[in-house]
Every structure is written in structure tokens, then in C-alpha cells.
N, C-alpha and C positions, 0 to 999 in steps of 0.2 A: 304750293303755288309760287311762293316767294322765291324758293330755290330754283324753280323753272325760269322765272323772270330774270333772276340773277345770272343764270347760265346763258340765257339768250343775249343779255347785254354784254357779258363777257365774250361770247362768240362774235358779236358784232364789232366790238372794239378790236379783237384779235384779227378779224378779217380786214379791217381798215389798215391796221399796222402792216400786215403782210402785203397788201396791195400797194401800200406806199413804198415799201422796201423794194418791190419788184419793178418799180417804174425806172426806166433808164434815165440817167442824167442827160440834159441837153449837151451837145458837143460845145467845147470852148472854142470860140472863133480865134483863128491864128491871125496875127497882125499882117497886113500887107507888107511887102518888102520896103515900101517907102515910109511906113509908119515907124516911129521910134518904139523900141521895146520898153515898156514901162517897168517890167519886173524880170529879173533873171534869177532863177533858182540856182544859187551857188552850191556846187558840190562842196561838202565840208568833211574834212577828215577828223577823226577823234583821237589822233595821236599827238604826242608831244614831239614836235618837229623843231629841231634847232636849225638855225640859219647858217650852217657850216659851209654849204655850197651856195654859189650865186649863179643866177641865170639872167641874161639881158635879152631884151627883144621888144617887139611892138605888141601891145595888148590889142587883140582883135576879138570882135564879136561876130559869130557866124551861126545862124539858125538857133539862136537862143543859148549858145554856148560861148564861154570865154576861153580864149587860147592866147598863148604867147607865140608869135612867129619869131623863132630864134634866129641867131645870126647865120645859120646854115639854111634858113628858109623853111624849116620844119614847123608844123603846127604842134604845139605842146599843150596837152590838156592840163587843167588846173584843179586842184582841190585846195580849198581855203581853210584857215583856222576857224574854229567855232564862232569867234567873235567878229568875223568879217561881215561887213554890211554892203549891200548893193545900194547905190544912190542913183536912182533913175534920173533925177533932175540934172545931174552932172555927168551921167553915163560913166560912172566910176565905181570902184571898189575901195573901201576904206578898212584898214587894219591898223589898230593902235595909232590913230590919227594920221597915218601916212596914206596918201591917196594914189591910186593908179587909174588913169583915165583911158577909156577906149580910144585907140588911135595914137597914144603916146608911147614913146620908148621908155621902158621901165626896167628896174632891177628888182628881183625877188630873191630872198634867201630861202633855203629849204633843201630839198633833195629830189632826185629823180627816182621813180619807182616803176617796177615792171607790172603795170596794171593793164588788164585786158578784160574783155567781156567774159572770158572763161574763168578768170580768177578774182572777179570783184568781191565775191563772198569771203575771200581770205583776209580782207582788210576791215578795220573798225571804222565805220562811217557814222557821222552825225547825219549826213545826207549823202547817199551814194550818187556818183555822177551818172547821167544818162549815157548809154553806150556810144551815142553819136558824138559825145563831148570828150572822148578819150584822147583823140589826136594820135600822132605818130609816136609820141612819148608822153609820159605823164609826170607832172611835178606836184609834190605836196608843198604848198607855200607855208613857210614859217613866219615870214615877215615881208612887207613891202619896204624896200630900202629907200631912204630919202635920196632924191636926185642930187647928184654932185655936180658942181659947176665944172665946165670944161676947162682944164688947166691952160690950154692955149688961148682960148677966146675969152676966158673969164666969165662966161655965162653959166 
């Protein structure tokens, strides 16, 4: 009798667990266009990237993705080092105490990589980028370079 009661309790608990696992999660509401995005999920590469190459451009946010609009006007997707932090209050990314704000002209060290939706699996990611965040080209950021004063204006 005790064995039958134990089996009935075990079955009831298992049924509850299975039904809880099968419930769909509620959809996450997307912010309206006028609302600031509180969190951006940064794509993070797992590679050791030296800052041998440099890219300049304006840091832009579009549909939850960060891009640099380079000097040719192309949107360049970005993968950040593992220690990069998104700071929602200042709308910026911080790497090694250097900050890049959305809307500002920035310089980053790193390198351009041939990343596409078809070959994402070929790279080592801490967090892979969403395919909509790839841009026309893709840059692995090694460092945010400190802004330099303009030699002519002294700013």
C-alpha cells in the first residue's frame, strides 16, 4: 500500500513538472522607438584580438544592435572583448575604462573579419551576434582608443 501511495505521489509531482516545462514563456515586449533601450546584448568574441588596425566612425544603435558608421558610410557590425560593459545610463560601452558613447565619433583598435550568417559557427564566441547585427562588414574590437585632441583646434 505504501509503495502504491509513493508511486501516486511521484506520478503527481512528475506531471506537474512536465506541465510547467511545456508552458510557453510570455513574449518579451519590445521597446517603442521613442523609449531608450535599457540593455543591449553585446556580441562578445572569445579571441585574443590585438589593436593592430584602427577604425574610426560614429557609434550608432539600430534595432538593439551597435554599429560603427565608418568614413565610407557603411554600417560595420561589432564584437566586443569579453570584459566590455554596456552602460545604459550613459548609452555607452566601456572597455578597459575607455568609453564609447552612442552618437559619438570613436576610434577602435582590432580587425575586420569575414563574418556572415553562413559562417558564424566558424568563430569562437562568448556571445554570438544576432544576424541582424552583422552589418556590411564586421569588426572584432580589441580596444576603444582614447579620443585624441584635434591638432588644429586643440580640442
